[in-house]
VODREN-773086 format. One line per field, with one value per residue: residue number from 1; residue in three letters; x, y, z of N, C-alpha, C in turn. Coordinates in steps of 0.2 Angstrom, whole numbers, plus 5000, padded with zeros to 4 digits. Layout:
<rs>
resi <- (NUM:...)
resn <- (ALA:...)
n_east <- (X:...)
n_north <- (Y:...)
n_up <- (Z:...)
ca_east <- (X:...)
ca_north <- (Y:...)
ca_up <- (Z:...)
c_east <- (X:...)
c_north <- (Y:...)
c_up <- (Z:...)
</rs>
This chain:
<rs>
resi <- (1:2:3:4:5:6:7:8:9:10:11:12:13:14:15:16:17:18:19:20:21:22:23:24:25:26:27:28:29:30:31:32:33:34:35:36:37:38:39:40:41:42:43:44:45:46:47:48:49:50:51:52:53:54:55:56:57:58:59:60:61:62:63:64:65:66:67:68:69:70:71:72:73:74:75:76:77:78:79:80:81:82:83:84:85:86:87:88:89:90:91:92:93:94:95:96:97:98:99:100:101:102:103:104:105:106:107:108:109:110:111:112:113:114:115:116:117:118:119:120:121:122:123:124:125:126:127:128:129:130:131:132:133:134:135:136:137:138:139:140:141:142:143:144:145:146:147:148:149:150:151:152:153:154:155:156:157:158:159:160:161:162:163:164:165:166:167:168:169:170:171:172:173:174:175:176:177:178:179:180:181:182:183:184:185:186:187:188:189:190:191:192:193:194:195:196:197:198:199:200:201:202:203:204:205:206:207:208:209:210:211:212:213:214:215:216:217:218:219:220:221:222:223:224:225:226:227:228:229:230:231:232:233:234:235:236:237:238:239:240:241:242:243:244:245:246:247:248:249:250:251:252:253:254:255:256:257:258:259:260:261:262:263:264:265:266:267:268:269:270)
resn <- (MET:PRO:ASN:VAL:SER:LEU:LEU:PHE:HIS:ASP:LEU:TYR:VAL:ARG:ASP:PRO:GLY:GLU:SER:GLY:PHE:ARG:SER:PRO:ALA:ALA:ASP:ARG:TYR:LYS:LEU:THR:VAL:ALA:GLU:PHE:ASP:ALA:GLN:LEU:CYS:GLY:VAL:LEU:GLU:ALA:ARG:VAL:ASP:ALA:PRO:LEU:LEU:ALA:PRO:ARG:LEU:GLY:ALA:CYS:GLY:GLU:SER:THR:LEU:PRO:PHE:ALA:VAL:THR:VAL:ASP:ASP:GLY:GLY:VAL:SER:PHE:TYR:THR:LEU:MET:ALA:ASP:ARG:LEU:GLU:ARG:LEU:ASN:TRP:ARG:GLY:HIS:CYS:PHE:VAL:THR:THR:ASP:TRP:ILE:GLY:ARG:PRO:GLY:PHE:LEU:THR:ALA:SER:GLN:ILE:ARG:GLU:LEU:ASP:ALA:ARG:GLY:HIS:VAL:MET:GLY:SER:HIS:SER:ALA:SER:HIS:PRO:THR:ARG:PHE:SER:VAL:GLN:THR:PRO:ASP:ALA:MET:ARG:ARG:GLU:TRP:THR:ARG:SER:ARG:GLU:VAL:LEU:GLU:ASP:THR:LEU:GLY:HIS:ALA:VAL:THR:VAL:ALA:SER:VAL:PRO:GLY:GLY:TYR:PHE:SER:ALA:ALA:VAL:ALA:GLN:SER:ALA:ALA:GLU:SER:GLY:ILE:ARG:PHE:LEU:PHE:THR:SER:GLU:PRO:THR:THR:ARG:MET:HIS:THR:ASP:GLY:ASP:CYS:VAL:VAL:ALA:GLY:ARG:PHE:THR:ILE:ARG:ALA:ARG:CYS:ARG:PRO:ASP:MET:SER:LYS:ARG:VAL:VAL:SER:LEU:ASP:PRO:SER:ALA:ARG:LEU:GLY:ALA:TRP:ALA:SER:TRP:ASN:ALA:LYS:LYS:LEU:VAL:LYS:PRO:LEU:PHE:GLY:SER:THR:TYR:GLY:ARG:VAL:ALA:ASP:TRP:LEU:LEU:VAL:ARG:LYS:ALA:VAL:HIS:GLN:GLN:GLY:ALA:GLN)
n_east <- (5004:5004:5010:5009:5021:5025:5040:5047:5058:5065:5056:5056:5055:5062:5075:5085:5093:5086:5081:5086:5100:5114:5119:5123:5119:5109:5100:5093:5083:5074:5059:5050:5038:5026:5028:5027:5013:5007:5009:5002:4989:4988:4988:4976:4967:4967:4965:4953:4954:4964:4981:4990:4998:5013:5013:5001:5000:5006:4998:4984:4968:4962:4953:4958:4974:4985:4992:5006:5014:5030:5044:5061:5076:5074:5073:5069:5058:5048:5041:5038:5032:5026:5019:5007:5001:4998:4989:4978:4971:4967:4977:4991:5009:5025:5040:5056:5070:5087:5097:5108:5108:5099:5092:5101:5105:5092:5087:5075:5070:5071:5059:5051:5050:5043:5031:5026:5025:5015:5004:5001:5009:5021:5036:5051:5067:5081:5093:5108:5119:5118:5126:5137:5137:5128:5126:5138:5144:5150:5142:5141:5143:5132:5121:5124:5122:5108:5103:5108:5101:5088:5088:5090:5078:5068:5071:5068:5054:5048:5042:5042:5051:5050:5050:5058:5069:5080:5095:5101:5098:5106:5104:5103:5102:5109:5108:5094:5094:5102:5094:5082:5088:5091:5079:5070:5055:5048:5054:5058:5064:5072:5069:5059:5046:5031:5030:5031:5041:5046:5059:5066:5060:5056:5047:5049:5048:5046:5048:5043:5052:5050:5056:5064:5058:5052:5038:5023:5012:5017:5016:5002:5002:5009:5002:4991:4995:5001:5008:5019:5025:5029:5038:5048:5053:5058:5068:5077:5081:5088:5098:5105:5110:5119:5128:5133:5142:5153:5159:5160:5164:5165:5154:5144:5151:5154:5141:5137:5146:5142:5129:5132:5139:5129:5120:5127:5129:5115:5113:5121:5115:5104)
n_north <- (4994:5011:5026:5043:5052:5065:5073:5081:5092:5100:5113:5130:5145:5157:5155:5144:5136:5131:5118:5102:5096:5107:5117:5126:5118:5109:5118:5122:5114:5117:5123:5138:5141:5147:5144:5130:5129:5135:5125:5114:5119:5119:5106:5102:5109:5101:5088:5077:5066:5058:5058:5042:5029:5019:5002:5002:5010:5004:4993:4996:4998:5009:5020:5032:5039:5035:5046:5052:5059:5063:5065:5069:5066:5069:5080:5092:5100:5092:5088:5100:5109:5103:5091:5094:5103:5093:5085:5093:5092:5079:5071:5060:5058:5052:5051:5051:5046:5050:5041:5042:5055:5058:5067:5077:5095:5103:5091:5077:5071:5056:5054:5062:5056:5044:5049:5055:5043:5037:5046:5042:5044:5038:5032:5030:5023:5033:5029:5027:5036:5045:5044:5053:5049:5037:5026:5022:5015:5000:4984:4977:4989:4996:4988:4988:5001:5002:4992:4996:5008:5004:4996:5005:5013:5003:4999:5011:5013:5001:4992:4984:4991:4994:5003:5014:5027:5033:5041:5056:5054:5045:5032:5014:4998:4990:4996:4995:4981:4979:4985:4977:4965:4969:4970:4979:4984:4992:5005:5021:5031:5046:5048:5056:5048:5039:5026:5010:4997:4980:4974:4959:4956:4969:4984:4997:5014:5030:5048:5065:5079:5093:5109:5123:5139:5135:5134:5140:5132:5119:5106:5104:5103:5092:5081:5082:5076:5084:5085:5094:5097:5085:5082:5092:5089:5077:5080:5088:5079:5069:5077:5080:5067:5065:5074:5072:5060:5066:5074:5067:5063:5076:5083:5088:5098:5106:5110:5117:5128:5134:5138:5147:5157:5160:5167:5178:5184:5188:5196:5207:5212:5218)
n_up <- (5000:4995:5002:5008:5016:5028:5032:5046:5056:5069:5079:5083:5094:5095:5092:5082:5089:5100:5100:5096:5085:5083:5071:5056:5045:5051:5055:5043:5042:5051:5058:5061:5074:5068:5055:5055:5060:5049:5039:5045:5044:5030:5027:5033:5025:5014:5017:5025:5033:5046:5050:5049:5059:5059:5062:5054:5043:5033:5030:5029:5022:5016:5004:5000:4998:5011:5024:5034:5048:5052:5063:5064:5074:5088:5095:5108:5105:5100:5111:5118:5109:5097:5099:5107:5097:5087:5094:5097:5085:5086:5081:5079:5079:5073:5082:5080:5088:5092:5101:5109:5112:5121:5135:5134:5132:5123:5118:5120:5136:5145:5153:5146:5134:5138:5142:5130:5122:5130:5127:5114:5103:5091:5096:5090:5083:5078:5075:5086:5087:5077:5064:5053:5039:5037:5028:5024:5034:5041:5039:5052:5060:5057:5062:5076:5079:5076:5085:5098:5100:5099:5111:5121:5120:5122:5135:5141:5138:5140:5132:5115:5102:5086:5075:5064:5058:5045:5048:5042:5029:5021:5013:5009:5001:5010:5022:5024:5026:5037:5046:5046:5051:5064:5070:5067:5060:5052:5042:5039:5026:5018:5006:4993:4990:4986:4986:4993:4999:5003:5013:5016:5032:5034:5031:5020:5018:5010:5012:5012:5014:5024:5023:5031:5028:5016:5004:5011:5009:5006:5012:5010:4996:4995:5002:4994:4983:4972:4957:4953:4965:4970:4960:4961:4974:4971:4961:4969:4979:4971:4966:4977:4980:4970:4973:4986:4987:4980:4989:5000:5017:5020:5017:5025:5032:5021:5017:5028:5027:5015:5018:5028:5020:5011:5020:5024:5012:5010:5021:5017:5006:5011)
ca_east <- (5000:5008:5008:5013:5023:5029:5046:5049:5063:5063:5053:5058:5051:5066:5082:5085:5097:5082:5079:5089:5107:5115:5123:5119:5115:5103:5095:5089:5077:5070:5054:5047:5031:5022:5029:5024:5006:5004:5010:4997:4983:4987:4985:4969:4963:4968:4963:4948:4956:4969:4987:4991:5004:5016:5013:4995:5002:5008:4993:4978:4964:4959:4953:4962:4981:4986:4998:5009:5018:5036:5049:5067:5082:5072:5073:5064:5052:5042:5037:5036:5028:5023:5014:5001:4997:4995:4984:4972:4968:4966:4982:4997:5014:5031:5045:5062:5075:5094:5096:5114:5107:5093:5093:5106:5102:5089:5084:5070:5073:5068:5053:5047:5049:5038:5025:5024:5022:5008:5000:4999:5014:5026:5043:5055:5074:5084:5100:5111:5124:5117:5133:5137:5136:5126:5126:5145:5146:5150:5135:5141:5142:5124:5117:5126:5118:5100:5102:5109:5096:5082:5088:5089:5071:5064:5072:5064:5047:5045:5039:5046:5052:5051:5049:5064:5070:5087:5098:5105:5096:5110:5100:5105:5100:5113:5105:5088:5095:5104:5088:5078:5092:5091:5073:5066:5050:5045:5059:5057:5069:5071:5068:5053:5042:5025:5031:5033:5043:5048:5066:5066:5055:5056:5044:5053:5044:5049:5045:5044:5055:5047:5062:5063:5057:5048:5031:5018:5007:5021:5013:4996:5003:5012:4997:4986:4999:5002:5014:5025:5028:5033:5044:5053:5056:5062:5074:5081:5084:5093:5104:5109:5113:5125:5133:5136:5148:5159:5162:5161:5163:5166:5148:5141:5155:5153:5134:5137:5149:5138:5123:5134:5140:5122:5117:5131:5127:5109:5113:5125:5111:5099)
ca_north <- (5000:5017:5032:5050:5054:5071:5073:5087:5091:5104:5119:5135:5151:5163:5153:5137:5132:5129:5111:5097:5098:5114:5119:5129:5113:5107:5124:5123:5109:5119:5128:5142:5139:5150:5140:5124:5130:5135:5118:5110:5122:5117:5099:5102:5111:5096:5081:5076:5060:5059:5054:5035:5027:5013:4998:5002:5014:4999:4988:4999:4997:5015:5021:5038:5037:5038:5050:5051:5064:5060:5070:5066:5068:5068:5087:5093:5103:5088:5088:5107:5113:5099:5086:5098:5105:5088:5082:5097:5090:5072:5068:5058:5057:5048:5054:5047:5048:5049:5039:5044:5062:5058:5071:5083:5101:5103:5085:5074:5067:5049:5055:5065:5050:5040:5053:5055:5036:5036:5050:5039:5045:5032:5034:5026:5024:5037:5027:5028:5042:5049:5044:5058:5045:5030:5020:5019:5011:4992:4980:4977:4995:4998:4984:4990:5008:5000:4988:5000:5013:5000:4993:5011:5015:4998:5000:5017:5012:4995:4988:4983:4997:4991:5008:5018:5031:5033:5047:5060:5053:5041:5025:5009:4991:4987:5000:4991:4974:4979:4987:4971:4960:4972:4969:4985:4981:4998:5010:5027:5035:5053:5048:5058:5044:5036:5019:5006:4990:4976:4971:4954:4957:4976:4988:5003:5019:5036:5054:5071:5084:5100:5113:5130:5144:5132:5137:5138:5126:5113:5100:5103:5101:5085:5077:5082:5073:5089:5083:5098:5097:5079:5082:5096:5086:5071:5083:5090:5073:5066:5081:5079:5060:5065:5079:5069:5056:5070:5078:5062:5064:5083:5086:5092:5105:5111:5112:5122:5134:5137:5141:5153:5162:5163:5171:5184:5188:5190:5202:5212:5214:5221)
ca_up <- (5000:4995:5007:5007:5023:5029:5037:5049:5061:5075:5079:5088:5095:5093:5089:5080:5093:5105:5100:5092:5083:5082:5065:5050:5041:5054:5055:5037:5042:5057:5056:5066:5076:5063:5048:5056:5060:5042:5036:5047:5041:5023:5027:5035:5019:5009:5020:5031:5037:5051:5048:5051:5062:5057:5055:5051:5037:5028:5030:5029:5015:5014:4997:5000:5000:5018:5025:5040:5051:5056:5065:5066:5078:5095:5099:5114:5103:5099:5117:5120:5104:5092:5101:5108:5091:5084:5098:5096:5079:5087:5077:5082:5075:5074:5084:5080:5093:5092:5108:5113:5114:5126:5141:5133:5131:5117:5116:5124:5141:5146:5155:5141:5129:5141:5142:5123:5121:5133:5124:5108:5098:5090:5098:5086:5083:5073:5077:5092:5088:5071:5060:5047:5033:5039:5023:5023:5040:5040:5042:5059:5064:5057:5067:5082:5079:5077:5091:5104:5100:5101:5118:5125:5119:5125:5142:5143:5137:5143:5126:5109:5097:5079:5069:5064:5052:5043:5049:5037:5022:5018:5013:5004:5003:5016:5028:5026:5028:5044:5051:5047:5055:5071:5073:5064:5055:5048:5041:5035:5023:5016:4998:4992:4985:4989:4985:4999:4998:5009:5012:5022:5037:5035:5026:5019:5016:5009:5015:5009:5019:5024:5026:5033:5022:5010:5003:5017:5007:5003:5015:5007:4990:4995:5003:4988:4977:4967:4953:4953:4972:4970:4955:4964:4979:4968:4958:4974:4982:4967:4965:4983:4979:4966:4976:4992:4986:4978:4995:5005:5024:5021:5014:5031:5033:5015:5017:5033:5024:5010:5021:5031:5015:5009:5025:5024:5006:5011:5025:5014:5001:5014)
c_east <- (5004:5006:5012:5015:5027:5034:5047:5055:5061:5059:5056:5054:5055:5072:5082:5089:5093:5081:5084:5097:5108:5121:5119:5115:5109:5098:5091:5083:5072:5065:5052:5040:5026:5022:5026:5016:5003:5004:5004:4990:4982:4985:4978:4964:4962:4965:4958:4950:4962:4975:4987:4997:5006:5014:5006:4996:5003:5003:4986:4974:4960:4959:4958:4969:4983:4992:5000:5013:5024:5040:5055:5071:5080:5073:5068:5058:5046:5038:5034:5031:5024:5017:5007:4997:4994:4989:4977:4968:4966:4971:4988:5003:5020:5036:5051:5068:5082:5096:5103:5113:5102:5095:5098:5102:5099:5086:5079:5074:5069:5061:5048:5045:5043:5031:5022:5021:5016:5003:4998:5004:5019:5033:5047:5063:5076:5092:5102:5114:5123:5124:5132:5135:5134:5127:5133:5148:5146:5144:5135:5140:5135:5120:5118:5122:5110:5099:5103:5104:5089:5082:5087:5081:5067:5065:5068:5057:5044:5041:5043:5046:5054:5051:5055:5064:5078:5090:5102:5103:5101:5107:5103:5102:5103:5110:5098:5089:5098:5099:5084:5082:5092:5084:5068:5061:5047:5051:5057:5063:5068:5070:5060:5049:5036:5025:5033:5036:5045:5055:5067:5060:5053:5052:5047:5048:5047:5045:5047:5046:5052:5053:5060:5063:5054:5041:5027:5013:5011:5018:5006:4997:5005:5006:4991:4989:4999:5009:5020:5028:5032:5039:5049:5056:5061:5068:5079:5085:5089:5099:5108:5113:5119:5130:5137:5142:5154:5162:5163:5160:5163:5159:5145:5144:5154:5146:5134:5140:5145:5132:5126:5136:5134:5119:5121:5129:5120:5109:5116:5120:5105:5100)
c_north <- (5006:5022:5038:5052:5060:5070:5080:5086:5095:5110:5124:5141:5157:5161:5146:5133:5129:5122:5108:5099:5105:5115:5122:5124:5110:5112:5124:5118:5112:5124:5132:5139:5141:5146:5133:5124:5131:5129:5114:5112:5120:5110:5098:5104:5105:5089:5082:5071:5062:5055:5047:5034:5020:5008:4999:5005:5009:4993:4990:4998:5003:5017:5027:5036:5040:5042:5050:5057:5061:5066:5067:5070:5068:5075:5088:5097:5099:5088:5095:5110:5108:5095:5089:5100:5099:5085:5086:5095:5082:5068:5065:5057:5052:5052:5050:5049:5046:5047:5041:5052:5063:5062:5076:5089:5101:5097:5082:5071:5060:5050:5058:5060:5046:5043:5053:5048:5035:5040:5047:5040:5039:5035:5028:5028:5029:5036:5029:5035:5046:5049:5049:5054:5038:5024:5018:5016:5003:4989:4979:4983:4997:4994:4986:4997:5006:4997:4992:5005:5009:4998:4999:5013:5010:4998:5006:5016:5006:4991:4988:4989:4994:4996:5012:5023:5032:5040:5050:5059:5048:5034:5021:5003:4988:4990:4996:4984:4974:4981:4981:4966:4963:4972:4975:4982:4986:5003:5015:5030:5042:5053:5050:5054:5041:5029:5016:4999:4986:4973:4966:4955:4965:4980:4995:5008:5026:5042:5060:5076:5091:5104:5120:5134:5141:5135:5135:5133:5120:5107:5099:5101:5094:5080:5077:5079:5078:5087:5087:5098:5090:5079:5086:5093:5080:5074:5085:5084:5070:5070:5080:5072:5060:5069:5075:5065:5060:5072:5073:5064:5072:5087:5090:5098:5109:5114:5118:5129:5137:5141:5148:5159:5165:5168:5178:5188:5191:5197:5208:5215:5218:5229)
c_up <- (5000:5000:5005:5014:5023:5034:5039:5054:5067:5074:5084:5088:5093:5090:5087:5085:5099:5106:5094:5090:5082:5077:5060:5046:5044:5054:5049:5037:5048:5055:5062:5068:5070:5057:5049:5056:5053:5038:5038:5044:5034:5023:5028:5029:5014:5011:5025:5035:5041:5048:5052:5054:5059:5063:5051:5044:5032:5027:5029:5022:5013:5007:4996:5002:5007:5019:5032:5042:5055:5057:5067:5071:5086:5099:5103:5111:5101:5105:5119:5115:5099:5094:5103:5102:5087:5087:5098:5090:5080:5082:5082:5077:5077:5076:5084:5083:5092:5099:5112:5115:5119:5132:5140:5131:5124:5115:5122:5130:5141:5148:5150:5135:5132:5140:5135:5121:5124:5130:5117:5102:5097:5091:5095:5086:5077:5074:5084:5092:5082:5067:5054:5041:5035:5034:5021:5029:5038:5042:5049:5063:5063:5062:5074:5084:5081:5084:5098:5105:5102:5109:5123:5126:5123:5132:5145:5143:5140:5138:5120:5105:5091:5073:5070:5058:5051:5044:5043:5030:5018:5018:5007:5006:5009:5022:5029:5028:5035:5049:5052:5052:5062:5074:5071:5059:5051:5048:5037:5032:5022:5009:4997:4987:4989:4989:4992:4996:5004:5008:5018:5026:5038:5030:5026:5015:5015:5012:5011:5014:5018:5027:5028:5027:5016:5010:5009:5015:5004:5006:5011:5000:4990:4996:4998:4982:4971:4963:4953:4960:4972:4966:4958:4969:4976:4965:4963:4977:4977:4965:4971:4983:4975:4969:4982:4992:4984:4984:5001:5012:5025:5019:5019:5032:5027:5015:5022:5030:5019:5013:5025:5026:5012:5014:5025:5018:5007:5015:5022:5009:5004:5016)
</rs>
């Protein structure tokens, strides 16, 4: 069953450093509260159904293409800002936690993770340490990342954790295989596609990323299956796939430098 899943990261009130990882590259995925509210309003205009949660997302028989709300990294804003907004709509989302960062400034605490789970949100793995390039890890290293993360979350929640998302957008068949071998049964990537496939015992689903300063109706266009929105996301994704191998492990630093240069240029033009 295909689906259309939205990928968000952190929210902030005044400064992007309030939640999640702190770098110019991370900041380009963070939305202001007003930007996030605009995205939710757009989805409400396009859909009367509520988002679904894995694993039902991959097994439902709805006539309308189901959609999901997912949030990566495990920043504290899921607890302080996002969850309430989703719950006012009687919605629930997926929160994928980088478990080595639990309890650090800007990230969820163990008690917040337990509370969000009790409120009906899916708390899943986003790896243990968020490697810069997950797909170039050895199979053993990938399995350790998934297994260590799952163990921490399961100890925290007291039940099985079988849903995860790939950190950094670095996906490959080996990543899916390592997830399946580590007990992950539903894995979200960052590839902008509605297609889902099964790799061993693991269902793999793509997502459409909603970035900072994107169109306020971007989520609406995505869940409405607007062809231009899907094509734009696909083109951007494939351009990054070509560029990332050229820079290798330095890609993150290059992206940070480009963003800083862009900000300086914009300030000089004002």
